[in-house]
All heavy atoms as TSV, in Angstrom:
chain	resi	resn	atom	element	x	y	z
A	1	MET	N	N	-49.989	125.549	48.290
A	1	MET	CA	C	-51.092	124.837	47.672
A	1	MET	C	C	-51.076	123.395	48.135
A	1	MET	O	O	-52.123	122.795	48.303
A	1	MET	CB	C	-50.798	124.951	46.061
A	1	MET	CG	C	-51.789	124.245	45.322
A	1	MET	SD	S	-53.328	125.248	45.276
A	1	MET	CE	C	-54.159	124.368	43.900
A	2	ILE	N	N	-49.965	122.705	48.258
A	2	ILE	CA	C	-49.968	121.299	48.643
A	2	ILE	C	C	-50.607	121.247	50.020
A	2	ILE	O	O	-51.387	120.257	50.254
A	2	ILE	CB	C	-48.567	120.775	48.613
A	2	ILE	CG1	C	-48.008	120.791	47.213
A	2	ILE	CG2	C	-48.429	119.291	49.233
A	2	ILE	CD1	C	-47.054	119.850	46.771
A	3	ALA	N	N	-50.290	122.164	50.965
A	3	ALA	CA	C	-50.736	121.971	52.358
A	3	ALA	C	C	-52.386	122.060	52.102
A	3	ALA	O	O	-53.115	121.484	52.979
A	3	ALA	CB	C	-50.287	123.046	53.196
A	4	ASN	N	N	-52.973	123.001	51.308
A	4	ASN	CA	C	-54.310	123.175	51.166
A	4	ASN	C	C	-54.908	121.772	50.640
A	4	ASN	O	O	-56.010	121.492	50.897
A	4	ASN	CB	C	-54.550	124.376	50.248
A	4	ASN	CG	C	-56.067	124.652	50.204
A	4	ASN	OD1	O	-56.727	124.545	51.231
A	4	ASN	ND2	N	-56.487	125.025	48.998
A	5	GLN	N	N	-54.225	121.172	49.676
A	5	GLN	CA	C	-54.681	119.835	49.073
A	5	GLN	C	C	-54.774	118.880	50.139
A	5	GLN	O	O	-55.741	118.174	50.224
A	5	GLN	CB	C	-53.771	119.505	47.887
A	5	GLN	CG	C	-53.844	120.382	46.725
A	5	GLN	CD	C	-52.844	120.033	45.685
A	5	GLN	OE1	O	-52.177	119.053	45.769
A	5	GLN	NE2	N	-52.647	120.775	44.594
A	6	GLU	N	N	-53.743	118.793	50.912
A	6	GLU	CA	C	-53.710	117.804	51.990
A	6	GLU	C	C	-54.888	118.034	52.983
A	6	GLU	O	O	-55.470	117.051	53.496
A	6	GLU	CB	C	-52.417	117.697	52.645
A	6	GLU	CG	C	-51.325	117.065	51.767
A	6	GLU	CD	C	-51.714	115.872	51.104
A	6	GLU	OE1	O	-52.146	114.836	51.769
A	6	GLU	OE2	O	-51.524	115.719	49.818
A	7	TYR	N	N	-55.137	119.278	53.290
A	7	TYR	CA	C	-56.184	119.741	54.179
A	7	TYR	C	C	-57.579	119.179	53.539
A	7	TYR	O	O	-58.460	118.624	54.308
A	7	TYR	CB	C	-56.322	121.104	54.425
A	7	TYR	CG	C	-57.364	121.707	55.166
A	7	TYR	CD1	C	-57.257	121.524	56.690
A	7	TYR	CD2	C	-58.376	122.243	54.632
A	7	TYR	CE1	C	-58.401	121.926	57.499
A	7	TYR	CE2	C	-59.556	122.738	55.498
A	7	TYR	CZ	C	-59.513	122.570	56.871
A	7	TYR	OH	O	-60.601	123.010	57.586
A	8	ILE	N	N	-57.658	119.388	52.388
A	8	ILE	CA	C	-59.001	118.930	51.561
A	8	ILE	C	C	-59.089	117.462	51.663
A	8	ILE	O	O	-60.148	116.931	52.016
A	8	ILE	CB	C	-59.040	119.495	50.206
A	8	ILE	CG1	C	-59.161	121.019	50.016
A	8	ILE	CG2	C	-60.158	118.755	49.340
A	8	ILE	CD1	C	-58.833	121.647	48.697
A	9	ILE	N	N	-58.066	116.787	51.476
A	9	ILE	CA	C	-57.987	115.387	51.500
A	9	ILE	C	C	-58.411	114.799	52.868
A	9	ILE	O	O	-59.223	113.958	52.974
A	9	ILE	CB	C	-56.657	114.779	50.835
A	9	ILE	CG1	C	-56.633	115.002	49.348
A	9	ILE	CG2	C	-56.606	113.217	51.083
A	9	ILE	CD1	C	-55.260	114.730	48.647
A	10	GLU	N	N	-57.806	115.390	53.758
A	10	GLU	CA	C	-57.949	115.041	55.233
A	10	GLU	C	C	-59.456	115.164	55.447
A	10	GLU	O	O	-59.942	114.305	56.214
A	10	GLU	CB	C	-57.114	115.919	56.151
A	10	GLU	CG	C	-55.685	115.460	56.237
A	10	GLU	CD	C	-54.757	116.237	57.042
A	10	GLU	OE1	O	-55.373	116.979	57.921
A	10	GLU	OE2	O	-53.618	116.300	56.870
A	11	ASN	N	N	-59.937	116.248	55.156
A	11	ASN	CA	C	-61.485	116.461	55.481
A	11	ASN	C	C	-62.303	115.543	54.734
A	11	ASN	O	O	-63.239	115.019	55.328
A	11	ASN	CB	C	-61.872	117.930	54.956
A	11	ASN	CG	C	-61.404	118.900	56.078
A	11	ASN	OD1	O	-61.700	118.789	57.209
A	11	ASN	ND2	N	-60.702	120.019	55.613
A	12	ILE	N	N	-61.969	115.086	53.596
A	12	ILE	CA	C	-62.832	114.120	52.782
A	12	ILE	C	C	-62.537	112.762	53.416
A	12	ILE	O	O	-63.641	112.138	53.716
A	12	ILE	CB	C	-62.370	114.119	51.305
A	12	ILE	CG1	C	-62.669	115.385	50.577
A	12	ILE	CG2	C	-63.011	112.927	50.596
A	12	ILE	CD1	C	-62.108	115.501	49.124
A	13	ASP	N	N	-61.491	112.383	53.822
A	13	ASP	CA	C	-61.211	111.154	54.506
A	13	ASP	C	C	-61.911	111.071	55.716
A	13	ASP	O	O	-62.530	110.119	56.120
A	13	ASP	CB	C	-59.672	111.016	54.671
A	13	ASP	CG	C	-59.282	109.635	55.120
A	13	ASP	OD1	O	-59.991	108.536	54.767
A	13	ASP	OD2	O	-58.385	109.385	55.843
A	14	PHE	N	N	-61.887	112.276	56.579
A	14	PHE	CA	C	-62.563	112.208	57.841
A	14	PHE	C	C	-64.110	112.012	57.642
A	14	PHE	O	O	-64.718	111.188	58.364
A	14	PHE	CB	C	-62.460	113.532	58.658
A	14	PHE	CG	C	-63.226	113.739	59.848
A	14	PHE	CD1	C	-62.610	112.999	60.987
A	14	PHE	CD2	C	-64.373	114.367	59.895
A	14	PHE	CE1	C	-63.530	113.179	62.156
A	14	PHE	CE2	C	-65.087	114.563	61.101
A	14	PHE	CZ	C	-64.565	113.940	62.264
A	15	SER	N	N	-64.655	112.675	56.703
A	15	SER	CA	C	-66.089	112.459	56.385
A	15	SER	C	C	-66.537	111.011	55.876
A	15	SER	O	O	-67.448	110.428	56.347
A	15	SER	CB	C	-66.518	113.448	55.221
A	15	SER	OG	O	-66.385	114.718	55.582
A	16	MET	N	N	-65.543	110.480	55.028
A	16	MET	CA	C	-65.699	109.113	54.686
A	16	MET	C	C	-65.546	108.030	55.726
A	16	MET	O	O	-66.213	107.111	55.865
A	16	MET	CB	C	-64.790	108.761	53.575
A	16	MET	CG	C	-64.932	109.551	52.238
A	16	MET	SD	S	-66.573	109.348	51.545
A	16	MET	CE	C	-66.494	107.741	50.830
A	17	LYS	N	N	-64.647	108.323	56.760
A	17	LYS	CA	C	-64.518	107.433	57.940
A	17	LYS	C	C	-65.785	107.477	58.736
A	17	LYS	O	O	-66.104	106.428	59.261
A	17	LYS	CB	C	-63.277	107.952	58.757
A	17	LYS	CG	C	-61.940	107.606	58.214
A	17	LYS	CD	C	-60.747	108.099	58.997
A	17	LYS	CE	C	-59.557	107.680	58.379
A	17	LYS	NZ	N	-58.330	108.231	59.179
A	18	MET	N	N	-66.460	108.588	58.764
A	18	MET	CA	C	-67.662	108.664	59.637
A	18	MET	C	C	-68.750	107.697	59.074
A	18	MET	O	O	-69.622	107.240	59.782
A	18	MET	CB	C	-68.242	109.999	59.647
A	18	MET	CG	C	-67.420	111.052	60.469
A	18	MET	SD	S	-67.848	112.798	60.565
A	18	MET	CE	C	-69.557	112.611	61.022
A	19	GLU	N	N	-68.564	107.403	57.770
A	19	GLU	CA	C	-69.575	106.522	56.984
A	19	GLU	C	C	-68.931	105.162	56.952
A	19	GLU	O	O	-69.385	104.262	56.229
A	19	GLU	CB	C	-69.889	107.048	55.660
A	19	GLU	CG	C	-70.557	108.407	55.618
A	19	GLU	CD	C	-71.894	108.332	56.247
A	19	GLU	OE1	O	-72.634	107.356	56.271
A	19	GLU	OE2	O	-72.343	109.448	56.902
A	20	ASP	N	N	-67.799	104.909	57.670
A	20	ASP	CA	C	-67.073	103.649	57.696
A	20	ASP	C	C	-66.592	103.283	56.268
A	20	ASP	O	O	-66.619	102.021	55.894
A	20	ASP	CB	C	-67.968	102.448	58.299
A	20	ASP	CG	C	-67.264	101.370	58.744
A	20	ASP	OD1	O	-66.022	101.555	59.060
A	20	ASP	OD2	O	-67.738	100.144	58.699
A	21	MET	N	N	-66.130	104.311	55.488
A	21	MET	CA	C	-65.610	104.058	54.260
A	21	MET	C	C	-64.390	105.009	54.047
A	21	MET	O	O	-64.401	105.826	53.217
A	21	MET	CB	C	-66.729	104.435	53.221
A	21	MET	CG	C	-67.917	103.542	53.179
A	21	MET	SD	S	-69.170	103.897	51.962
A	21	MET	CE	C	-68.742	105.488	51.252
A	22	PRO	N	N	-63.321	104.683	54.803
A	22	PRO	CA	C	-62.137	105.576	54.645
A	22	PRO	C	C	-61.525	105.514	53.303
A	22	PRO	O	O	-61.656	104.497	52.528
A	22	PRO	CB	C	-61.203	105.030	55.851
A	22	PRO	CG	C	-61.638	103.651	55.959
A	22	PRO	CD	C	-63.058	103.615	55.679
A	23	LEU	N	N	-60.836	106.660	52.992
A	23	LEU	CA	C	-60.116	106.691	51.700
A	23	LEU	C	C	-59.009	105.602	51.606
A	23	LEU	O	O	-58.196	105.510	52.622
A	23	LEU	CB	C	-59.681	107.972	51.383
A	23	LEU	CG	C	-60.666	109.177	51.183
A	23	LEU	CD1	C	-60.052	110.447	50.945
A	23	LEU	CD2	C	-61.594	108.781	50.093
A	24	THR	N	N	-58.740	105.003	50.468
A	24	THR	CA	C	-57.558	104.250	50.361
A	24	THR	C	C	-56.454	105.179	49.845
A	24	THR	O	O	-56.712	106.213	49.432
A	24	THR	CB	C	-57.795	103.079	49.257
A	24	THR	OG1	O	-58.028	103.719	47.997
A	24	THR	CG2	C	-58.949	102.154	49.640
A	25	GLU	N	N	-55.160	104.650	49.794
A	25	GLU	CA	C	-54.074	105.454	49.230
A	25	GLU	C	C	-54.304	105.666	47.710
A	25	GLU	O	O	-54.071	106.860	47.232
A	25	GLU	CB	C	-52.799	104.677	49.335
A	25	GLU	CG	C	-52.203	104.764	50.823
A	25	GLU	CD	C	-52.155	106.231	51.362
A	25	GLU	OE1	O	-51.521	107.124	50.741
A	25	GLU	OE2	O	-52.667	106.467	52.451
A	26	GLU	N	N	-55.003	104.772	47.044
A	26	GLU	CA	C	-55.342	104.965	45.637
A	26	GLU	C	C	-56.401	106.106	45.471
A	26	GLU	O	O	-56.150	106.976	44.638
A	26	GLU	CB	C	-55.898	103.725	45.093
A	26	GLU	CG	C	-56.136	103.741	43.556
A	26	GLU	CD	C	-56.720	102.506	42.940
A	26	GLU	OE1	O	-56.602	101.424	43.624
A	26	GLU	OE2	O	-57.308	102.527	41.874
A	27	ASP	N	N	-57.294	106.167	46.402
A	27	ASP	CA	C	-58.306	107.280	46.404
A	27	ASP	C	C	-57.570	108.652	46.609
A	27	ASP	O	O	-57.832	109.591	45.864
A	27	ASP	CB	C	-59.356	107.131	47.449
A	27	ASP	CG	C	-60.271	105.846	47.369
A	27	ASP	OD1	O	-60.548	105.493	46.162
A	27	ASP	OD2	O	-60.753	105.275	48.372
A	28	LYS	N	N	-56.746	108.706	47.457
A	28	LYS	CA	C	-55.954	109.983	47.798
A	28	LYS	C	C	-55.024	110.402	46.717
A	28	LYS	O	O	-55.051	111.621	46.335
A	28	LYS	CB	C	-55.099	109.783	49.120
A	28	LYS	CG	C	-55.913	109.572	50.454
A	28	LYS	CD	C	-55.092	109.186	51.586
A	28	LYS	CE	C	-55.964	108.937	52.776
A	28	LYS	NZ	N	-55.098	108.585	54.033
A	29	ILE	N	N	-54.425	109.408	45.973
A	29	ILE	CA	C	-53.661	109.726	44.769
A	29	ILE	C	C	-54.666	110.307	43.822
A	29	ILE	O	O	-54.219	111.289	43.174
A	29	ILE	CB	C	-52.877	108.478	44.226
A	29	ILE	CG1	C	-51.897	108.088	45.346
A	29	ILE	CG2	C	-52.429	108.763	42.938
A	29	ILE	CD1	C	-51.202	106.774	44.992
A	30	ARG	N	N	-55.785	109.685	43.564
A	30	ARG	CA	C	-56.691	110.170	42.520
A	30	ARG	C	C	-57.124	111.641	42.906
A	30	ARG	O	O	-57.291	112.562	42.067
A	30	ARG	CB	C	-57.905	109.299	42.446
A	30	ARG	CG	C	-57.975	108.380	41.182
A	30	ARG	CD	C	-59.347	107.780	41.064
A	30	ARG	NE	N	-59.829	107.232	42.287
A	30	ARG	CZ	C	-59.687	105.914	42.655
A	30	ARG	NH1	N	-58.934	105.177	41.997
A	30	ARG	NH2	N	-60.272	105.412	43.737
A	31	LEU	N	N	-57.386	111.963	44.102
A	31	LEU	CA	C	-57.857	113.258	44.595
A	31	LEU	C	C	-56.671	114.236	44.398
A	31	LEU	O	O	-56.859	115.301	43.778
A	31	LEU	CB	C	-58.142	113.208	46.008
A	31	LEU	CG	C	-59.528	112.651	46.406
A	31	LEU	CD1	C	-59.621	112.420	47.902
A	31	LEU	CD2	C	-60.511	113.468	45.769
A	32	ARG	N	N	-55.441	113.756	44.596
A	32	ARG	CA	C	-54.141	114.838	44.359
A	32	ARG	C	C	-54.038	115.004	42.880
A	32	ARG	O	O	-53.826	116.268	42.574
A	32	ARG	CB	C	-53.010	114.139	44.885
A	32	ARG	CG	C	-52.778	114.187	46.373
A	32	ARG	CD	C	-51.536	113.605	46.801
A	32	ARG	NE	N	-51.609	113.414	48.413
A	32	ARG	CZ	C	-51.775	112.231	48.924
A	32	ARG	NH1	N	-51.835	111.178	48.224
A	32	ARG	NH2	N	-51.864	112.293	50.252
A	33	VAL	N	N	-54.219	114.043	42.028
A	33	VAL	CA	C	-54.231	114.346	40.556
A	33	VAL	C	C	-55.305	115.298	40.107
A	33	VAL	O	O	-54.968	116.269	39.359
A	33	VAL	CB	C	-54.294	112.885	39.810
A	33	VAL	CG1	C	-54.530	113.162	38.343
A	33	VAL	CG2	C	-53.125	112.075	40.075
A	34	CYS	N	N	-56.396	115.126	40.689
A	34	CYS	CA	C	-57.466	116.063	40.272
A	34	CYS	C	C	-57.285	117.428	40.866
A	34	CYS	O	O	-57.558	118.466	40.133
A	34	CYS	CB	C	-58.861	115.502	40.758
A	34	CYS	SG	S	-59.363	114.020	39.847
A	35	LEU	N	N	-56.947	117.498	42.091
A	35	LEU	CA	C	-56.625	118.715	42.632
A	35	LEU	C	C	-55.451	119.644	42.077
A	35	LEU	O	O	-55.552	120.856	42.056
A	35	LEU	CB	C	-56.425	118.762	44.146
A	35	LEU	CG	C	-57.609	118.281	44.979
A	35	LEU	CD1	C	-57.224	117.866	46.508
A	35	LEU	CD2	C	-58.714	119.260	45.113
A	36	ASN	N	N	-54.485	118.856	41.583
A	36	ASN	CA	C	-53.409	119.562	40.863
A	36	ASN	C	C	-53.807	119.961	39.424
A	36	ASN	O	O	-53.050	120.673	38.814
A	36	ASN	CB	C	-52.202	118.514	40.719
A	36	ASN	CG	C	-51.514	118.274	41.977
A	36	ASN	OD1	O	-51.501	119.155	42.910
A	36	ASN	ND2	N	-50.858	117.142	42.203
A	37	GLY	N	N	-55.029	119.485	38.931
A	37	GLY	CA	C	-55.402	119.967	37.534
A	37	GLY	C	C	-54.838	119.142	36.590
A	37	GLY	O	O	-54.792	119.309	35.295
A	38	ASN	N	N	-54.160	117.963	36.956
A	38	ASN	CA	C	-53.548	117.013	35.982
A	38	ASN	C	C	-54.490	116.252	35.148
A	38	ASN	O	O	-54.218	115.809	33.958
A	38	ASN	CB	C	-52.531	116.042	36.604
A	38	ASN	CG	C	-51.319	116.964	37.186
A	38	ASN	OD1	O	-51.073	117.971	36.829
A	38	ASN	ND2	N	-50.788	116.238	38.254
A	39	ARG	N	N	-55.653	116.031	35.676
A	39	ARG	CA	C	-56.681	115.173	35.070
A	39	ARG	C	C	-58.093	115.870	35.274
A	39	ARG	O	O	-58.338	116.442	36.297
A	39	ARG	CB	C	-56.778	113.823	35.511
A	39	ARG	CG	C	-55.557	112.926	35.421
A	39	ARG	CD	C	-55.420	111.802	34.459
A	39	ARG	NE	N	-56.701	111.320	33.874
A	39	ARG	CZ	C	-57.135	110.003	34.369
A	39	ARG	NH1	N	-56.477	109.310	35.189
A	39	ARG	NH2	N	-58.119	109.615	33.782
A	40	ASP	N	N	-58.994	115.697	34.441
A	40	ASP	CA	C	-60.369	116.154	34.606
A	40	ASP	C	C	-61.058	115.447	35.680
A	40	ASP	O	O	-61.066	114.126	35.590
A	40	ASP	CB	C	-61.017	116.179	33.213
A	40	ASP	CG	C	-62.511	116.731	33.363
A	40	ASP	OD1	O	-62.667	117.809	33.739
A	40	ASP	OD2	O	-63.430	115.844	32.963
A	41	VAL	N	N	-61.739	115.990	36.575
A	41	VAL	CA	C	-62.462	115.379	37.586
A	41	VAL	C	C	-63.572	114.360	37.011
A	41	VAL	O	O	-63.590	113.212	37.395
A	41	VAL	CB	C	-63.136	116.358	38.510
A	41	VAL	CG1	C	-64.037	115.695	39.548
A	41	VAL	CG2	C	-62.016	117.161	39.252
A	42	ASN	N	N	-64.293	114.805	36.011
A	42	ASN	CA	C	-65.293	113.965	35.395
A	42	ASN	C	C	-64.788	112.781	34.774
A	42	ASN	O	O	-65.354	111.740	34.789
A	42	ASN	CB	C	-66.196	114.897	34.440
A	42	ASN	CG	C	-66.965	115.946	35.145
A	42	ASN	OD1	O	-67.535	115.683	36.272
A	42	ASN	ND2	N	-67.015	117.159	34.542
A	43	GLU	N	N	-63.671	112.899	34.116
A	43	GLU	CA	C	-62.937	111.846	33.482
A	43	GLU	C	C	-62.630	110.671	34.499
A	43	GLU	O	O	-62.754	109.542	34.404
A	43	GLU	CB	C	-61.765	112.274	32.750
A	43	GLU	CG	C	-60.972	111.284	32.014
A	43	GLU	CD	C	-59.755	111.681	31.429
A	43	GLU	OE1	O	-59.828	112.818	30.728
A	43	GLU	OE2	O	-58.524	111.166	31.488
A	44	VAL	N	N	-62.039	111.215	35.685
A	44	VAL	CA	C	-61.614	110.262	36.692
A	44	VAL	C	C	-62.839	109.640	37.348
A	44	VAL	O	O	-62.860	108.488	37.560
A	44	VAL	CB	C	-60.742	111.074	37.739
A	44	VAL	CG1	C	-60.465	110.162	38.973
A	44	VAL	CG2	C	-59.401	111.522	37.051
A	45	LEU	N	N	-63.931	110.448	37.539
A	45	LEU	CA	C	-65.066	109.877	38.056
A	45	LEU	C	C	-65.676	108.792	37.256
A	45	LEU	O	O	-66.059	107.741	37.767
A	45	LEU	CB	C	-66.102	111.105	38.255
A	45	LEU	CG	C	-67.418	110.733	38.851
A	45	LEU	CD1	C	-67.243	110.100	40.244
A	45	LEU	CD2	C	-68.367	111.897	38.861
A	46	GLN	N	N	-65.808	109.054	35.999
A	46	GLN	CA	C	-66.296	107.932	35.052
A	46	GLN	C	C	-65.400	106.783	35.091
A	46	GLN	O	O	-66.043	105.642	34.995
A	46	GLN	CB	C	-66.430	108.664	33.626
A	46	GLN	CG	C	-67.499	109.614	33.450
A	46	GLN	CD	C	-68.871	109.227	33.807
A	46	GLN	OE1	O	-69.318	108.080	33.588
A	46	GLN	NE2	N	-69.565	110.048	34.645
A	47	GLU	N	N	-64.210	106.832	35.045
A	47	GLU	CA	C	-63.386	105.677	35.238
A	47	GLU	C	C	-63.553	104.870	36.446
A	47	GLU	O	O	-63.498	103.761	36.503
A	47	GLU	CB	C	-61.845	106.104	35.128
A	47	GLU	CG	C	-61.430	106.581	33.689
A	47	GLU	CD	C	-59.966	107.093	33.777
A	47	GLU	OE1	O	-59.264	106.991	34.780
A	47	GLU	OE2	O	-59.529	107.625	32.684
A	48	THR	N	N	-63.679	105.686	37.608
A	48	THR	CA	C	-63.934	105.114	38.842
A	48	THR	C	C	-65.408	104.325	38.921
A	48	THR	O	O	-65.383	103.152	39.416
A	48	THR	CB	C	-63.825	106.076	39.983
A	48	THR	OG1	O	-62.599	106.776	39.916
A	48	THR	CG2	C	-64.062	105.469	41.351
A	49	ILE	N	N	-66.404	104.929	38.409
A	49	ILE	CA	C	-67.616	104.243	38.279
A	49	ILE	C	C	-67.555	102.982	37.597
A	49	ILE	O	O	-68.111	101.972	37.846
A	49	ILE	CB	C	-68.681	105.350	37.766
A	49	ILE	CG1	C	-68.980	106.535	38.754
A	49	ILE	CG2	C	-69.909	104.564	37.385
A	49	ILE	CD1	C	-69.836	107.551	38.231
A	50	LYS	N	N	-66.946	103.110	36.286
A	50	LYS	CA	C	-66.810	101.993	35.431
A	50	LYS	C	C	-66.109	100.851	36.171
A	50	LYS	O	O	-66.451	99.618	36.038
A	50	LYS	CB	C	-66.069	102.361	34.151
A	50	LYS	CG	C	-66.016	101.329	33.056
A	50	LYS	CD	C	-65.274	101.796	31.920
A	50	LYS	CE	C	-65.204	100.624	30.859
A	50	LYS	NZ	N	-64.459	101.082	29.596
A	51	LYS	N	N	-65.004	101.244	36.801
A	51	LYS	CA	C	-64.289	100.247	37.605
A	51	LYS	C	C	-65.019	99.441	38.617
A	51	LYS	O	O	-64.854	98.300	38.796
A	51	LYS	CB	C	-62.954	100.887	38.231
A	51	LYS	CG	C	-62.151	99.999	39.082
A	51	LYS	CD	C	-60.928	100.793	39.685
A	51	LYS	CE	C	-60.189	99.785	40.581
A	51	LYS	NZ	N	-59.171	100.557	41.191
A	52	HIS	N	N	-65.893	100.180	39.268
A	52	HIS	CA	C	-66.654	99.504	40.359
A	52	HIS	C	C	-68.035	99.187	40.115
A	52	HIS	O	O	-68.814	98.712	40.962
A	52	HIS	CB	C	-66.679	100.524	41.705
A	52	HIS	CG	C	-65.325	100.721	42.103
A	52	HIS	ND1	N	-64.608	99.883	42.927
A	52	HIS	CD2	C	-64.428	101.730	42.033
A	52	HIS	CE1	C	-63.476	100.252	43.257
A	52	HIS	NE2	N	-63.259	101.474	42.674
A	53	THR	N	N	-68.327	99.229	38.712
A	53	THR	CA	C	-69.818	98.781	38.323
A	53	THR	C	C	-69.860	97.421	37.891
A	53	THR	O	O	-68.993	96.923	37.128
A	53	THR	CB	C	-70.304	99.673	37.260
A	53	THR	OG1	O	-70.269	101.044	37.640
A	53	THR	CG2	C	-71.695	99.325	36.719
A	54	PHE	N	N	-70.676	96.654	38.473
A	54	PHE	CA	C	-70.751	95.278	38.269
A	54	PHE	C	C	-71.991	94.967	37.168
A	54	PHE	O	O	-73.066	95.563	37.405
A	54	PHE	CB	C	-71.187	94.337	39.419
A	54	PHE	CG	C	-71.426	92.951	39.202
A	54	PHE	CD1	C	-70.326	92.174	38.856
A	54	PHE	CD2	C	-72.762	92.477	39.103
A	54	PHE	CE1	C	-70.585	90.692	38.701
A	54	PHE	CE2	C	-72.993	91.121	38.783
A	54	PHE	CZ	C	-71.874	90.250	38.548
A	55	ILE	N	N	-71.615	94.416	36.048
A	55	ILE	CA	C	-72.553	94.238	34.978
A	55	ILE	C	C	-72.735	92.788	34.749
A	55	ILE	O	O	-71.863	92.069	34.532
A	55	ILE	CB	C	-72.134	94.860	33.659
A	55	ILE	CG1	C	-71.955	96.452	33.812
A	55	ILE	CG2	C	-73.129	94.517	32.574
A	55	ILE	CD1	C	-71.320	96.917	32.438
A	56	LYS	N	N	-73.996	92.279	35.134
A	56	LYS	CA	C	-74.370	90.812	35.068
A	56	LYS	C	C	-74.612	90.454	33.567
A	56	LYS	O	O	-75.515	91.071	32.994
A	56	LYS	CB	C	-75.397	90.474	35.931
A	56	LYS	CG	C	-75.677	89.134	35.973
A	56	LYS	CD	C	-76.828	88.806	36.997
A	56	LYS	CE	C	-77.103	87.329	37.094
A	56	LYS	NZ	N	-78.086	86.923	38.044
A	57	ILE	N	N	-73.930	89.661	32.972
A	57	ILE	CA	C	-74.274	89.293	31.603
A	57	ILE	C	C	-74.872	87.905	31.544
A	57	ILE	O	O	-74.675	86.969	32.281
A	57	ILE	CB	C	-72.747	89.136	30.824
A	57	ILE	CG1	C	-72.221	90.467	30.832
A	57	ILE	CG2	C	-73.088	88.632	29.462
A	57	ILE	CD1	C	-70.786	90.506	30.172
């Protein structure tokens, strides 16, 4: 299972590198957590969006 997860992460990283946006180690950890089923993907996605959303007040 772990080899399969690393293969998925490598493929995602390769695709992101093609767009000049390689995954950070934090990104890879988040992916591993989701792939292991430890956290809900939608929950992690919402947290990530919130973290990177700029709100002008």
